[in-house]
N, C-alpha and C positions, 0 to 999 in steps of 0.2 A: 137254209139261215145263215146269212153272213155276220162274218166278226166286224164289230164297227168299231173295236177298240182303237184310239189313234195310237200311228207310231213316234216314237218322240226319237229324235236323233241324241246321240252320245251329249254333243255340245250345250243341249237344251237340259237334259239331266243334270251336267255338272253346274250350269247357272243357276238350278235349284236348288241343288244341294250346296252351292255357295249362299244363294240369299237363306237357307235354314241356318248357316250357320255365322251370318251375319244377324242373327235375331229373329227372321221370320218363324213363326212357328208352320209346324207340319199342318193345321188346321186352315190357318191363313192361307198358306200357300195354296192348299187343296181349293178354297173358295175362290181364290185370284185366278188361278190356272185351270180350275177344272179337273182337278186331278186326284185321283184318290188317294188317301192317305197310306194307304199300303204300297203304293208305287212311290211314294215320295220316302215312306221309310225304307223300302227295297233299294231304292237309288241312294240315299245315306250311307247305308253299308255297302255299297258297291263303290264309291266316289270319295267318300270323304279319305283325307290324306293321313298315312300313319308316318311319322318319323321313324327311320330305320336308325339312322346315324346322325352326324353333324351334317354330312352334304346331301343325305340322301332323305327322299320322300315318297311316298309309293301309296298308290290305292289299294284298296282290298282288293279289288279287281287285278290289278296286279300282281298282288302276292299270291291268291288264288291260281293265277296262271303258272307263276313260278312252280308253287307245290305240285301242280300236275307234270310241268316238265320234271320236276327231281324225280316226281313217282316213276315217269317213262324212262328215265336215267338208270334210276335202281332195278329196274323191271329187267332193262337190256344188262346192265351188269350182273346180276343173278345168271341170267340167260347165257351171256360168253363166259363166266366162272365156271358154269355145267360142261363147257365143250372143253374144257382145259383137262389136262390127263391126270 
């Protein structure tokens, strides 16, 4: 059995999120583009922008990547501290 789910590029996903933010419902987008509402909901969570401060806007995906990187650095710090006399 082959996986017949279409692959959507990041640009397409961001465009769908933008349409949602401009007033289209998830149901409308699902019907119009043939995408499941659960996929649209997931994309909204990933690509909706969050204003961090006056000059910085990030997506949830970018924040998640930063959190992952921060956890890696904290782990490296713990390892390095253990090596100190």
